[in-house]
N, C-alpha and C positions, 0 to 999 in steps of 0.2 A: 673201130677208132673211126671209121668214115662215119658211121650212124651216129656218134656221139657230136662229131664236127658239126653235123649238119643240124644236130640236136641244140647247139650253141649259137648257132647261127638264127635259128628259128627266135629264140629268146630275146635277140637284140632291140627289133621294133617293138618288144613290150617295153623297155626299159627308155626308148625312145619316146612311145605315147606318155609313158609317164611323165617324162621331162618336160612334152609339150604341154601336158597337162596343168603342171607347175608354174610354167611360163606364162598358160594363159589365165589360172589364179593369180597371178601376180600382177599382170597387166588390168585384170577386174578391178584387183584392190586401190590401182591408183585411180579409177574412174571416178567421174562426179558421183554423188548419189542420187539415185533411180526415182527417188519421190520424195514429200515434202517430211516423210515421217523418217525415211535413210538418212536427211540432212539433219535433222533435229538431232538424231540418237548419234550421229557421228560427232555434232556439236559437244553432246553430254559427254559423250566417251574421251574426247579430245581435252574438256576441260577439266575431268576427272583426273586423268593424267598429269595436269600442271598441278593439281593439288596433291598429288602423290609425290610429285618432286619436292612440291614446298615443303613437305613433310620429312622427307628424308635430308634434305641439305642441312649444311652448316654454316653456308658461307650466307653472311648477312647481304651482300649485294646480289647474290642470286637469289634469296626470298625477296627482296626489294623488286628484281627483275619480275620473277614468277609473278608478285601481287600484281602488280601493274597489267601484265598479260591476263590474267585471269578477269580482272573488273573490265578490262574491255571487251574482252570476249563475251564476257556475260550480259555485260550491257547491250551490244548489239544483238545477241540470242534473244534477248528479252524482249527487244525492239521488234525485231521480225516476227516474234511470235504473237505479240499483241497488236502488232499492225494488220499482218495476214493470217497467219493460221489459227488462232482463238476467235476471230468472227466468222471465218469458216466453218470450224467445228462446231460453234455455238448455233449454226443454222442446221448442222446437218443430225446433231445430234442430241437428245432428250434431256441428258444428265447437264443442266446447267451448275449444278453446285460442284463438279469436278473443276468447269472454268472459273467460276468465283472462285475457289479455293486455290487455284493457281497464281492468278491474280494478285491476292492477299500474299500470296508466298515468294511471290515476285517483289511486291511492294516491301517486305521484309529484308529481303536480299538487297534490295535497292537501298536502302537506309545503310545498310553495314558498307555496301561498295561506295556510298556518298562519305561515310566516316574513314574508310582506308585510304581512298584518292584523295581526302580533305586533309588528313593528319601526316599522311605518309610513312616509311620507315620508321621515324623518329617518335611519331605518336605515341600514346599510352595505348598499351594491351594489343600492339600493332599484330602480333603475331597470334594472340588470341582472336580476333577479330575475323583472322583469315581463314584460321581452322572451325569458327563457328562459320561462315559463311559458306565453307565445304560440308558442313553437318546439312544447313539449309538447302541448299543445292541437292546433295545426295537422297533427301528426305524428297524434295521437290521433283527428281528425277525418276525415284521408283513409282510415285504415284502417277507420274505422266506416260511414263512407258508401260505399266502393267496396267492401267485403267483408261486413260484419256485416248491413248493411240491405239488400243485396242479395238476401243468403240469407234474411232474414225475409220480404223480400216475393213470396218463392217456396212460403212455407208456406201452413197455413191459418187462421193467426192473424187473428182479427176484430181489423185494426187501426184501425179506426173508433172501436170500445168501447176498444180499449187507450190510445189517444190521447183520448179524453174522460177516462180514469182518469190518464193523465198531467198533463192541464191542470188538472184538480181540486187533484192533489196539488200541483201547482206555484203555484195560487192560494193556497192554504191555507198554505204556507210563505212566498210573498210578504206575505201578510197577517199573518202571524205574527212578521214581521219576519227571517225568513230560516232558513237550516238549521240542526239542528246546535245545538238548545237557543232558537233566536231570535236569536243574537247575529251583528248586521249587520256587514258590511264598515265601514262609518263607525263603528259605537259601537267596534270592536277598533281601528280607528287611532286613535281620539281616546284609548281608554284607553291604547295605547300611548305616544301623548307624555306623558300623565300618570305613566306607569311610567317612561318615561327619563327626566322633569324629577326624580320622586321616585329615582331611580337616583343622579344627581346630589346631590341632596342629601344622600343617605346617604353617599355618598363624600366629599364636601365635610365631613361632619360627622365621618366617622371621622379625616380628616387634622386635623383642627382636635384631635382628641380625642388622637390619637399626640402633636402639637405640645404640647399642654397638657400631657401627662403626663412629655415630655421635659423642658420647663421648671421643671416641681415636682420632677424629680430633681434638676436642677443649682442648686435652689433661688432659681430666678427669678422663680417666679408670686408674683401678688399673694394677701395671704390675705384 
């Protein structure tokens, strides 16, 4: 019996060590990304999660909110890549085609983002455009992570310093209300609703004006 008790006592520290390892892993997961590629990968993962949520939800309000967040996150992500990461990668690797293709993919995504933000959830084919944007992003992420990042890892770039620059610029853009002049997706979609409403009012006024002119021509309008 004494031997068994001693044996059980010996096992307890191993459980403690395992618990400590779990805590250590948990604390590591909350830290800032270690370098530029880790930061960009984290962005990719986060946005993909938003697209997954968009696919699963049936709430129209939730879809609208997710689309706003997706557009804003992607706009900032694309801007820090184009301002900082792509120029550094272009100097470090030989395969410029990868970077040219990445820029074209960004431009295609930006076109859809502008349409989604400009028209809002009431726009024609809103959900379809968000889903297609998700396909664009998925393809872009696959090529970037499997090819571009792999090549950049082999260079002598200081990825830690590059990551700090990316994080600083990202923070600036987020605190400034978003990229490209500070217009957030939320304000863009809110503005689009007001624009759509104004357009309807204008069309109604134009119709009423035509009818009024027609009735005056027939002599039916009141003086």
